[in-house]
Biopython code that builds the backbone (N, CA, C, O; Angstrom):
import numpy as np
from Bio.PDB.StructureBuilder import StructureBuilder

atoms = [
    (1, "UNK", "N", (3.407, -32.183, 13.228)),
    (1, "UNK", "CA", (4.304, -30.620, 13.158)),
    (1, "UNK", "C", (5.298, -30.354, 12.389)),
    (1, "UNK", "O", (5.898, -29.281, 12.440)),
    (2, "UNK", "N", (5.606, -31.372, 11.529)),
    (2, "UNK", "CA", (6.028, -30.623, 10.226)),
    (2, "UNK", "C", (4.973, -29.637, 9.293)),
    (2, "UNK", "O", (5.600, -29.103, 8.377)),
    (3, "UNK", "N", (3.729, -29.326, 9.311)),
    (3, "UNK", "CA", (2.717, -28.613, 8.295)),
    (3, "UNK", "C", (2.880, -27.104, 9.490)),
    (3, "UNK", "O", (2.755, -26.022, 8.918)),
    (4, "UNK", "N", (3.181, -27.033, 11.284)),
    (4, "UNK", "CA", (3.064, -25.927, 12.137)),
    (4, "UNK", "C", (4.460, -25.134, 11.265)),
    (4, "UNK", "O", (4.226, -24.079, 10.674)),
    (5, "UNK", "N", (5.733, -25.663, 11.245)),
    (5, "UNK", "CA", (6.008, -25.077, 10.240)),
    (5, "UNK", "C", (6.472, -24.386, 9.847)),
    (5, "UNK", "O", (6.991, -23.331, 10.211)),
    (6, "UNK", "N", (6.274, -25.214, 8.482)),
    (6, "UNK", "CA", (5.436, -24.908, 7.562)),
    (6, "UNK", "C", (5.132, -23.316, 7.208)),
    (6, "UNK", "O", (5.639, -22.405, 6.553)),
    (7, "UNK", "N", (3.675, -23.628, 8.285)),
    (7, "UNK", "CA", (2.443, -22.513, 8.179)),
    (7, "UNK", "C", (3.437, -21.197, 8.585)),
    (7, "UNK", "O", (3.323, -20.090, 8.060)),
    (8, "UNK", "N", (4.720, -21.643, 9.926)),
    (8, "UNK", "CA", (4.970, -20.120, 10.521)),
    (8, "UNK", "C", (5.846, -20.244, 9.323)),
    (8, "UNK", "O", (6.817, -19.750, 9.896)),
    (9, "UNK", "N", (6.118, -20.396, 8.610)),
    (9, "UNK", "CA", (7.222, -20.004, 7.320)),
    (9, "UNK", "C", (6.725, -19.303, 6.890)),
    (9, "UNK", "O", (7.292, -18.211, 6.859)),
    (10, "UNK", "N", (5.651, -19.383, 6.400)),
    (10, "UNK", "CA", (4.563, -19.123, 5.046)),
    (10, "UNK", "C", (4.466, -17.269, 5.802)),
    (10, "UNK", "O", (4.761, -16.214, 5.242)),
    (11, "UNK", "N", (3.940, -17.504, 7.229)),
    (11, "UNK", "CA", (3.882, -16.239, 7.611)),
    (11, "UNK", "C", (4.791, -15.236, 7.613)),
    (11, "UNK", "O", (4.567, -14.029, 7.518)),
    (12, "UNK", "N", (6.114, -15.950, 7.758)),
    (12, "UNK", "CA", (6.771, -15.268, 8.334)),
    (12, "UNK", "C", (7.485, -14.404, 7.136)),
    (12, "UNK", "O", (8.061, -13.327, 7.289)),
    (13, "UNK", "N", (7.290, -15.221, 5.739)),
    (13, "UNK", "CA", (7.603, -15.006, 4.054)),
    (13, "UNK", "C", (7.095, -13.026, 3.730)),
    (13, "UNK", "O", (7.776, -12.065, 3.372)),
    (14, "UNK", "N", (5.390, -13.195, 4.137)),
    (14, "UNK", "CA", (4.663, -12.590, 3.932)),
    (14, "UNK", "C", (4.697, -10.700, 4.325)),
    (14, "UNK", "O", (4.454, -9.636, 3.755)),
    (15, "UNK", "N", (5.140, -11.177, 5.596)),
    (15, "UNK", "CA", (5.596, -10.092, 7.057)),
    (15, "UNK", "C", (7.176, -9.337, 6.464)),
    (15, "UNK", "O", (8.378, -9.598, 6.406)),
    (16, "UNK", "N", (6.148, -8.199, 6.082)),
    (16, "UNK", "CA", (7.336, -7.725, 5.277)),
    (16, "UNK", "C", (7.445, -6.136, 5.835)),
    (16, "UNK", "O", (6.438, -5.429, 5.821)),
    (17, "UNK", "N", (8.647, -5.659, 6.292)),
    (17, "UNK", "CA", (8.788, -3.878, 6.294)),
    (17, "UNK", "C", (8.490, -3.163, 5.932)),
    (17, "UNK", "O", (8.471, -2.959, 4.718)),
    (18, "UNK", "N", (8.026, -2.258, 6.958)),
    (18, "UNK", "CA", (7.535, -0.501, 5.504)),
    (18, "UNK", "C", (8.426, -0.173, 5.770)),
    (18, "UNK", "O", (9.294, -0.612, 6.524)),
    (19, "UNK", "N", (8.302, 1.012, 4.931)),
    (19, "UNK", "CA", (8.715, 2.210, 5.080)),
    (19, "UNK", "C", (8.301, 3.345, 6.084)),
    (19, "UNK", "O", (8.188, 2.380, 6.840)),
    (20, "UNK", "N", (8.042, 4.186, 6.663)),
    (20, "UNK", "CA", (7.887, 5.172, 7.148)),
    (20, "UNK", "C", (7.586, 6.450, 6.463)),
    (20, "UNK", "O", (8.626, 7.106, 6.529)),
    (21, "UNK", "N", (6.810, 7.029, 5.928)),
    (21, "UNK", "CA", (6.290, 7.820, 5.107)),
    (21, "UNK", "C", (5.162, 8.850, 5.981)),
    (21, "UNK", "O", (4.396, 8.602, 6.912)),
    (22, "UNK", "N", (5.432, 10.001, 5.274)),
    (22, "UNK", "CA", (3.847, 11.228, 5.513)),
    (22, "UNK", "C", (4.000, 12.221, 4.257)),
    (22, "UNK", "O", (4.726, 13.213, 4.198)),
    (23, "UNK", "N", (3.109, 11.695, 3.228)),
    (23, "UNK", "CA", (2.905, 11.852, 1.999)),
    (23, "UNK", "C", (1.494, 11.849, 1.530)),
    (23, "UNK", "O", (0.542, 11.117, 1.801)),
    (24, "UNK", "N", (1.666, 13.128, 0.560)),
    (24, "UNK", "CA", (0.009, 13.236, -0.249)),
    (24, "UNK", "C", (-0.140, 12.463, -1.249)),
    (24, "UNK", "O", (1.015, 12.074, -1.426)),
    (25, "UNK", "N", (-0.967, 11.821, -2.265)),
    (25, "UNK", "CA", (-1.442, 11.442, -3.148)),
    (25, "UNK", "C", (-2.593, 11.602, -3.385)),
    (25, "UNK", "O", (-3.389, 11.860, -2.482)),
    (26, "UNK", "N", (-2.956, 11.488, -4.653)),
    (26, "UNK", "CA", (-3.870, 11.213, -5.365)),
    (26, "UNK", "C", (-4.581, 9.227, -5.275)),
    (26, "UNK", "O", (-3.950, 8.430, -5.971)),
    (27, "UNK", "N", (-5.126, 8.971, -4.900)),
    (27, "UNK", "CA", (-6.125, 8.274, -5.151)),
    (27, "UNK", "C", (-7.437, 7.824, -5.668)),
    (27, "UNK", "O", (-8.480, 8.239, -5.163)),
    (28, "UNK", "N", (-7.423, 7.109, -6.516)),
    (28, "UNK", "CA", (-9.310, 6.951, -7.130)),
    (28, "UNK", "C", (-9.785, 5.576, -6.336)),
    (28, "UNK", "O", (-9.022, 4.685, -5.963)),
    (29, "UNK", "N", (-10.750, 5.599, -6.220)),
    (29, "UNK", "CA", (-11.996, 4.322, -5.694)),
    (29, "UNK", "C", (-12.404, 3.654, -7.076)),
    (29, "UNK", "O", (-12.203, 3.840, -8.276)),
    (30, "UNK", "N", (-13.181, 2.654, -6.131)),
    (30, "UNK", "CA", (-13.275, 1.741, -6.697)),
    (30, "UNK", "C", (-14.979, 2.479, -8.128)),
    (30, "UNK", "O", (-15.343, 1.834, -9.112)),
    (31, "UNK", "N", (-15.518, 3.710, -7.739)),
    (31, "UNK", "CA", (-16.951, 4.333, -8.790)),
    (31, "UNK", "C", (-15.107, 5.312, -9.169)),
    (31, "UNK", "O", (-15.016, 6.292, -8.431)),
    (32, "UNK", "N", (-14.585, 5.239, -9.560)),
    (32, "UNK", "CA", (-13.493, 6.646, -9.885)),
    (32, "UNK", "C", (-13.379, 7.739, -9.326)),
    (32, "UNK", "O", (-12.609, 8.673, -9.554)),
    (33, "UNK", "N", (-14.480, 7.555, -8.284)),
    (33, "UNK", "CA", (-13.801, 9.018, -8.028)),
    (33, "UNK", "C", (-12.567, 9.781, -7.336)),
    (33, "UNK", "O", (-11.684, 8.972, -7.051)),
    (34, "UNK", "N", (-12.332, 10.755, -7.077)),
    (34, "UNK", "CA", (-10.682, 10.949, -6.894)),
    (34, "UNK", "C", (-10.614, 10.607, -5.133)),
    (34, "UNK", "O", (-11.676, 10.922, -4.597)),
    (35, "UNK", "N", (-9.955, 10.241, -4.514)),
    (35, "UNK", "CA", (-9.211, 10.628, -2.907)),
    (35, "UNK", "C", (-8.709, 10.381, -2.663)),
    (35, "UNK", "O", (-8.215, 9.254, -2.701)),
    (36, "UNK", "N", (-8.287, 11.863, -1.926)),
    (36, "UNK", "CA", (-7.146, 12.066, -1.252)),
    (36, "UNK", "C", (-6.594, 10.840, -0.575)),
    (36, "UNK", "O", (-7.262, 9.867, -0.226)),
    (37, "UNK", "N", (-5.532, 10.973, -0.458)),
    (37, "UNK", "CA", (-4.386, 10.069, 0.495)),
    (37, "UNK", "C", (-3.644, 10.330, 1.335)),
    (37, "UNK", "O", (-3.014, 11.360, 1.095)),
    (38, "UNK", "N", (-3.312, 9.658, 2.640)),
    (38, "UNK", "CA", (-1.683, 9.731, 3.100)),
    (38, "UNK", "C", (-1.355, 9.188, 2.990)),
    (38, "UNK", "O", (-2.125, 8.235, 3.107)),
    (39, "UNK", "N", (0.137, 8.728, 2.616)),
    (39, "UNK", "CA", (0.292, 7.085, 2.695)),
    (39, "UNK", "C", (1.617, 7.527, 3.973)),
    (39, "UNK", "O", (2.731, 8.047, 3.923)),
    (40, "UNK", "N", (0.488, 6.827, 5.330)),
    (40, "UNK", "CA", (1.976, 6.777, 5.819)),
    (40, "UNK", "C", (3.225, 5.848, 6.024)),
    (40, "UNK", "O", (4.345, 6.139, 6.443)),
    (41, "UNK", "N", (2.592, 4.366, 5.512)),
    (41, "UNK", "CA", (3.417, 3.906, 5.416)),
    (41, "UNK", "C", (3.631, 2.508, 3.747)),
    (41, "UNK", "O", (2.908, 1.963, 2.913)),
    (42, "UNK", "N", (5.262, 2.563, 4.185)),
    (42, "UNK", "CA", (5.520, 2.041, 2.498)),
    (42, "UNK", "C", (6.328, 0.812, 1.916)),
    (42, "UNK", "O", (7.476, 0.448, 2.166)),
    (43, "UNK", "N", (5.426, 0.314, 1.109)),
    (43, "UNK", "CA", (6.843, -1.463, 0.640)),
    (43, "UNK", "C", (6.619, -1.402, -0.766)),
    (43, "UNK", "O", (5.552, -1.091, -1.296)),
    (44, "UNK", "N", (7.565, -1.680, -1.281)),
    (44, "UNK", "CA", (7.315, -2.153, -2.844)),
    (44, "UNK", "C", (5.710, -2.674, -2.656)),
    (44, "UNK", "O", (4.814, -2.099, -3.274)),
    (45, "UNK", "N", (5.493, -3.542, -1.965)),
    (45, "UNK", "CA", (4.180, -4.433, -1.621)),
    (45, "UNK", "C", (3.071, -4.380, -1.596)),
    (45, "UNK", "O", (2.357, -5.266, -2.065)),
    (46, "UNK", "N", (2.584, -3.190, -0.969)),
    (46, "UNK", "CA", (2.104, -2.490, -0.371)),
    (46, "UNK", "C", (2.191, -0.697, 0.580)),
    (46, "UNK", "O", (3.044, 0.189, 0.633)),
    (47, "UNK", "N", (0.604, -0.922, 1.272)),
    (47, "UNK", "CA", (1.191, 0.492, 1.687)),
    (47, "UNK", "C", (-0.106, 0.742, 2.715)),
    (47, "UNK", "O", (-1.170, 0.211, 2.396)),
    (48, "UNK", "N", (-0.036, 1.616, 4.062)),
    (48, "UNK", "CA", (-1.687, 2.225, 4.619)),
    (48, "UNK", "C", (-1.473, 3.572, 4.183)),
    (48, "UNK", "O", (-0.597, 4.271, 3.673)),
    (49, "UNK", "N", (-2.702, 3.640, 4.621)),
    (49, "UNK", "CA", (-2.567, 5.466, 3.883)),
    (49, "UNK", "C", (-4.086, 5.502, 4.802)),
    (49, "UNK", "O", (-4.883, 4.569, 4.899)),
    (50, "UNK", "N", (-4.189, 6.738, 5.362)),
    (50, "UNK", "CA", (-5.859, 7.637, 5.087)),
    (50, "UNK", "C", (-6.131, 8.236, 4.770)),
    (50, "UNK", "O", (-5.651, 9.161, 4.115)),
    (51, "UNK", "N", (-7.470, 7.861, 5.244)),
    (51, "UNK", "CA", (-8.828, 8.685, 4.008)),
    (51, "UNK", "C", (-9.868, 8.924, 4.583)),
    (51, "UNK", "O", (-10.059, 8.179, 5.544)),
    (52, "UNK", "N", (-10.911, 9.927, 4.332)),
    (52, "UNK", "CA", (-11.749, 10.120, 4.573)),
    (52, "UNK", "C", (-12.786, 9.126, 4.418)),
    (52, "UNK", "O", (-13.870, 9.184, 4.998)),
    (53, "UNK", "N", (-12.330, 7.952, 3.396)),
    (53, "UNK", "CA", (-13.426, 6.700, 3.421)),
    (53, "UNK", "C", (-13.629, 5.543, 3.984)),
    (53, "UNK", "O", (-12.912, 5.151, 4.905)),
    (54, "UNK", "N", (-14.635, 4.846, 3.504)),
    (54, "UNK", "CA", (-14.832, 3.361, 4.612)),
    (54, "UNK", "C", (-15.005, 2.237, 3.337)),
    (54, "UNK", "O", (-15.966, 2.124, 2.576)),
    (55, "UNK", "N", (-13.896, 1.543, 3.367)),
    (55, "UNK", "CA", (-13.981, 0.701, 1.706)),
    (55, "UNK", "C", (-13.713, -0.955, 2.691)),
    (55, "UNK", "O", (-12.709, -1.292, 3.319)),
    (56, "UNK", "N", (-14.643, -1.493, 2.552)),
    (56, "UNK", "CA", (-14.169, -3.409, 2.068)),
    (56, "UNK", "C", (-13.543, -4.216, 1.628)),
    (56, "UNK", "O", (-13.404, -4.473, 0.432)),
    (57, "UNK", "N", (-13.177, -4.620, 2.329)),
    (57, "UNK", "CA", (-12.184, -5.589, 2.452)),
    (57, "UNK", "C", (-12.532, -5.724, 0.462)),
    (57, "UNK", "O", (-13.473, -5.207, -0.140)),
    (58, "UNK", "N", (-11.753, -6.320, 0.057)),
    (58, "UNK", "CA", (-11.345, -6.718, -1.825)),
    (58, "UNK", "C", (-11.459, -4.964, -2.860)),
    (58, "UNK", "O", (-11.268, -4.835, -4.069)),
    (59, "UNK", "N", (-11.715, -4.190, -2.150)),
    (59, "UNK", "CA", (-12.241, -3.259, -3.117)),
    (59, "UNK", "C", (-11.090, -2.880, -3.972)),
    (59, "UNK", "O", (-9.974, -3.331, -3.716)),
    (60, "UNK", "N", (-11.220, -2.363, -4.617)),
    (60, "UNK", "CA", (-10.237, -1.393, -6.062)),
    (60, "UNK", "C", (-10.429, -0.536, -6.004)),
    (60, "UNK", "O", (-11.507, 0.051, -6.098)),
    (61, "UNK", "N", (-8.917, -0.003, -5.739)),
    (61, "UNK", "CA", (-9.018, 1.336, -6.136)),
    (61, "UNK", "C", (-7.300, 2.288, -7.096)),
    (61, "UNK", "O", (-6.944, 1.181, -6.693)),
    (62, "UNK", "N", (-6.677, 2.699, -7.474)),
    (62, "UNK", "CA", (-5.659, 3.537, -7.987)),
    (62, "UNK", "C", (-5.273, 4.688, -7.229)),
    (62, "UNK", "O", (-5.848, 5.728, -6.908)),
    (63, "UNK", "N", (-3.469, 3.925, -6.921)),
    (63, "UNK", "CA", (-2.796, 5.099, -6.242)),
    (63, "UNK", "C", (-1.900, 5.965, -7.072)),
    (63, "UNK", "O", (-1.032, 5.231, -7.545)),
    (64, "UNK", "N", (-1.679, 7.559, -7.566)),
    (64, "UNK", "CA", (-1.288, 7.581, -8.391)),
    (64, "UNK", "C", (0.171, 8.409, -7.852)),
    (64, "UNK", "O", (0.194, 9.620, -7.628)),
    (65, "UNK", "N", (1.096, 7.693, -7.734)),
    (65, "UNK", "CA", (2.169, 7.223, -6.919)),
    (65, "UNK", "C", (2.972, 9.304, -8.167)),
    (65, "UNK", "O", (2.315, 9.919, -9.007)),
    (66, "UNK", "N", (4.489, 9.657, -7.651)),
    (66, "UNK", "CA", (4.760, 10.110, -8.141)),
    (66, "UNK", "C", (6.159, 9.216, -8.882)),
    (66, "UNK", "O", (6.204, 8.005, -8.667)),
    (67, "UNK", "N", (7.063, 9.745, -9.585)),
    (67, "UNK", "CA", (7.735, 9.042, -10.220)),
    (67, "UNK", "C", (7.627, 6.444, -10.602)),
    (67, "UNK", "O", (8.070, 5.378, -11.029)),
    (68, "UNK", "N", (6.919, 7.037, -10.110)),
    (68, "UNK", "CA", (6.476, 5.424, -10.487)),
    (68, "UNK", "C", (4.406, 4.724, -11.005)),
    (68, "UNK", "O", (3.819, 3.673, -10.746)),
    (69, "UNK", "N", (4.153, 5.493, -11.476)),
    (69, "UNK", "CA", (2.593, 6.141, -11.890)),
    (69, "UNK", "C", (1.463, 5.970, -10.893)),
    (69, "UNK", "O", (1.340, 6.426, -9.756)),
    (70, "UNK", "N", (0.537, 5.062, -11.743)),
    (70, "UNK", "CA", (-0.081, 4.317, -11.622)),
    (70, "UNK", "C", (-0.268, 3.066, -11.353)),
    (70, "UNK", "O", (-0.005, 2.074, -12.033)),
    (71, "UNK", "N", (-0.999, 3.215, -9.754)),
    (71, "UNK", "CA", (-0.683, 1.543, -9.162)),
    (71, "UNK", "C", (-2.060, 1.251, -8.748)),
    (71, "UNK", "O", (-2.818, 1.816, -7.959)),
    (72, "UNK", "N", (-2.220, -0.157, -9.762)),
    (72, "UNK", "CA", (-3.665, -0.857, -8.404)),
    (72, "UNK", "C", (-3.605, -1.264, -7.597)),
    (72, "UNK", "O", (-2.414, -1.561, -7.505)),
    (73, "UNK", "N", (-4.363, -1.750, -6.272)),
    (73, "UNK", "CA", (-4.069, -2.278, -5.143)),
    (73, "UNK", "C", (-5.716, -2.061, -4.788)),
    (73, "UNK", "O", (-6.754, -1.422, -4.960)),
    (74, "UNK", "N", (-4.802, -3.486, -3.957)),
    (74, "UNK", "CA", (-6.592, -4.549, -2.824)),
    (74, "UNK", "C", (-6.604, -3.880, -2.052)),
    (74, "UNK", "O", (-5.576, -3.978, -1.382)),
    (75, "UNK", "N", (-7.443, -2.960, -1.618)),
    (75, "UNK", "CA", (-7.970, -3.529, 0.100)),
    (75, "UNK", "C", (-8.292, -4.084, 0.946)),
    (75, "UNK", "O", (-9.480, -4.193, 1.250)),
    (76, "UNK", "N", (-7.038, -4.769, 1.785)),
    (76, "UNK", "CA", (-6.661, -5.966, 2.519)),
    (76, "UNK", "C", (-7.892, -5.767, 3.812)),
    (76, "UNK", "O", (-8.846, -6.528, 3.972)),
    (77, "UNK", "N", (-7.595, -4.600, 4.618)),
    (77, "UNK", "CA", (-8.501, -4.046, 5.575)),
    (77, "UNK", "C", (-8.275, -2.531, 5.526)),
    (77, "UNK", "O", (-7.340, -1.875, 5.068)),
    (78, "UNK", "N", (-9.984, -1.992, 6.440)),
    (78, "UNK", "CA", (-10.096, -0.446, 6.760)),
    (78, "UNK", "C", (-10.718, -0.696, 7.956)),
    (78, "UNK", "O", (-11.614, -1.471, 8.289)),
    (79, "UNK", "N", (-9.736, 0.518, 8.815)),
    (79, "UNK", "CA", (-9.941, 0.452, 10.090)),
    (79, "UNK", "C", (-9.836, 2.660, 10.794)),
    (79, "UNK", "O", (-9.045, 3.600, 10.868)),
    (80, "UNK", "N", (-10.854, 2.393, 11.011)),
    (80, "UNK", "CA", (-11.134, 3.984, 11.659)),
    (80, "UNK", "C", (-10.305, 5.146, 11.007)),
    (80, "UNK", "O", (-9.377, 5.757, 11.536)),
    (81, "UNK", "N", (-10.904, 5.356, 9.562)),
    (81, "UNK", "CA", (-9.869, 6.350, 8.227)),
    (81, "UNK", "C", (-9.112, 5.957, 8.286)),
    (81, "UNK", "O", (-8.349, 6.892, 8.528)),
    (82, "UNK", "N", (-8.060, 4.340, 8.221)),
    (82, "UNK", "CA", (-7.133, 4.255, 7.723)),
    (82, "UNK", "C", (-7.667, 3.106, 6.484)),
    (82, "UNK", "O", (-8.748, 2.524, 6.401)),
    (83, "UNK", "N", (-6.334, 3.034, 5.487)),
    (83, "UNK", "CA", (-6.891, 1.348, 4.988)),
    (83, "UNK", "C", (-5.348, 1.028, 4.418)),
    (83, "UNK", "O", (-4.464, 1.664, 3.844)),
    (84, "UNK", "N", (-5.618, -0.809, 5.091)),
    (84, "UNK", "CA", (-4.292, -1.711, 4.084)),
    (84, "UNK", "C", (-4.319, -1.693, 2.774)),
    (84, "UNK", "O", (-5.481, -1.456, 2.444)),
    (85, "UNK", "N", (-3.448, -1.856, 1.586)),
    (85, "UNK", "CA", (-3.918, -2.006, 0.828)),
    (85, "UNK", "C", (-2.299, -2.922, 0.190)),
    (85, "UNK", "O", (-1.163, -2.634, 0.567)),
    (86, "UNK", "N", (-2.656, -4.028, -0.828)),
    (86, "UNK", "CA", (-1.940, -4.569, -1.200)),
    (86, "UNK", "C", (-1.958, -4.508, -3.139)),
    (86, "UNK", "O", (-2.883, -4.578, -3.949)),
    (87, "UNK", "N", (-0.358, -4.336, -3.302)),
    (87, "UNK", "CA", (-0.635, -3.550, -4.676)),
    (87, "UNK", "C", (-0.899, -5.447, -5.675)),
    (87, "UNK", "O", (-0.803, -6.629, -5.345)),
    (88, "UNK", "N", (-1.269, -4.631, -7.015)),
    (88, "UNK", "CA", (-1.234, -6.024, -7.377)),
    (88, "UNK", "C", (-0.182, -5.828, -8.082)),
    (88, "UNK", "O", (-0.831, -6.628, -8.757)),
    (89, "UNK", "N", (0.730, -5.605, -8.605)),
    (89, "UNK", "CA", (2.639, -5.404, -9.166)),
    (89, "UNK", "C", (3.194, -5.484, -7.970)),
    (89, "UNK", "O", (2.295, -5.299, -7.150)),
    (90, "UNK", "N", (4.136, -5.651, -7.477)),
    (90, "UNK", "CA", (5.115, -5.263, -7.084)),
    (90, "UNK", "C", (6.100, -3.940, -7.204)),
    (90, "UNK", "O", (6.930, -4.192, -8.078)),
    (91, "UNK", "N", (6.292, -2.753, -6.704)),
    (91, "UNK", "CA", (7.261, -1.665, -7.491)),
    (91, "UNK", "C", (8.406, -1.919, -7.661)),
    (91, "UNK", "O", (9.099, -2.018, -6.649)),
    (92, "UNK", "N", (8.880, -2.069, -8.659)),
    (92, "UNK", "CA", (10.513, -2.388, -9.005)),
    (92, "UNK", "C", (11.367, -1.647, -7.947)),
    (92, "UNK", "O", (11.230, -0.439, -7.757)),
    (93, "UNK", "N", (12.599, -2.708, -6.997)),
    (93, "UNK", "CA", (13.101, -1.528, -6.270)),
    (93, "UNK", "C", (14.338, -0.102, -6.622)),
    (93, "UNK", "O", (14.578, 0.973, -6.073)),
    (94, "UNK", "N", (14.848, -0.795, -7.758)),
    (94, "UNK", "CA", (15.192, 0.690, -8.143)),
    (94, "UNK", "C", (13.994, 2.039, -8.203)),
    (94, "UNK", "O", (14.298, 3.129, -7.718)),
    (95, "UNK", "N", (13.043, 1.877, -8.654)),
    (95, "UNK", "CA", (12.122, 2.866, -8.453)),
    (95, "UNK", "C", (11.734, 2.610, -7.382)),
    (95, "UNK", "O", (12.605, 3.148, -6.698)),
    (96, "UNK", "N", (11.018, 2.153, -6.671)),
    (96, "UNK", "CA", (11.474, 2.262, -5.111)),
    (96, "UNK", "C", (11.735, 3.034, -3.851)),
    (96, "UNK", "O", (11.207, 3.486, -2.834)),
    (97, "UNK", "N", (13.086, 2.894, -4.650)),
    (97, "UNK", "CA", (14.018, 3.419, -3.087)),
    (97, "UNK", "C", (13.616, 4.645, -4.164)),
    (97, "UNK", "O", (12.729, 5.426, -3.819)),
    (98, "UNK", "N", (14.064, 4.761, -5.063)),
    (98, "UNK", "CA", (13.961, 6.602, -5.751)),
    (98, "UNK", "C", (12.614, 7.437, -5.863)),
    (98, "UNK", "O", (12.495, 8.600, -6.249)),
    (99, "UNK", "N", (11.544, 6.481, -5.393)),
    (99, "UNK", "CA", (10.532, 7.034, -4.531)),
    (99, "UNK", "C", (10.276, 7.454, -3.219)),
    (99, "UNK", "O", (9.729, 8.450, -2.746)),
    (100, "UNK", "N", (10.817, 6.424, -2.730)),
    (100, "UNK", "CA", (11.215, 6.482, -1.275)),
    (100, "UNK", "C", (11.372, 7.717, -0.999)),
    (100, "UNK", "O", (10.518, 8.456, -0.510)),
    (101, "UNK", "N", (12.854, 8.092, -1.405)),
    (101, "UNK", "CA", (13.957, 9.428, -1.392)),
    (101, "UNK", "C", (13.676, 10.441, -1.645)),
    (101, "UNK", "O", (14.416, 11.328, -1.221)),
    (102, "UNK", "N", (12.250, 10.901, -2.610)),
    (102, "UNK", "CA", (11.580, 11.663, -2.963)),
    (102, "UNK", "C", (10.135, 11.973, -1.754)),
    (102, "UNK", "O", (9.616, 13.016, -1.356)),
    (103, "UNK", "N", (9.910, 10.755, -1.516)),
    (103, "UNK", "CA", (8.950, 11.199, 0.226)),
    (103, "UNK", "C", (9.045, 12.088, 0.742)),
    (103, "UNK", "O", (8.652, 13.237, 0.942)),
    (104, "UNK", "N", (10.277, 10.634, 1.155)),
    (104, "UNK", "CA", (10.961, 11.352, 3.000)),
    (104, "UNK", "C", (11.747, 12.658, 2.821)),
    (104, "UNK", "O", (11.991, 13.384, 3.784)),
    (105, "UNK", "N", (12.240, 13.017, 1.251)),
    (105, "UNK", "CA", (12.934, 14.412, 1.663)),
    (105, "UNK", "C", (12.262, 15.712, 1.870)),
    (105, "UNK", "O", (12.923, 16.659, 2.295)),
    (106, "UNK", "N", (10.064, 15.933, 1.407)),
    (106, "UNK", "CA", (9.866, 16.268, 1.755)),
    (106, "UNK", "C", (9.519, 16.989, 2.749)),
    (106, "UNK", "O", (8.668, 17.867, 2.608)),
]
sb = StructureBuilder()
sb.init_structure("model")
sb.init_model(0)
sb.init_chain("A")
sb.init_seg("    ")
for serial, (resi, resn, name, xyz) in enumerate(atoms, 1):
    if name == "N":
        sb.init_residue(resn, " ", resi, " ")
    sb.init_atom(name, np.array(xyz, "f"), 0.0, 1.0, " ", f" {name:<3s}", serial, name[0])
structure = sb.get_structure()
């Protein structure tokens, strides 16, 4: 029984709220080709984006954000023109809130 509680706590810790945005950025796929992305939601640790290409889980992409620059991320899932990515390194909160403010202003 204690193991189940520990697993539940672990999954709750990993769940993170995302901020809804609608912002276009340039990305670069594993082959280094330019990849237009529409960021749909964002957190300091990851994002969901719309894109025209399908990716394998585990693919590595680079995303160029204003304010924070290039963020390397791993595709965690890809479905129907959408991808979910986890950033290799979290965006620091001060930069994240500055980025978020800029994204929602437009």
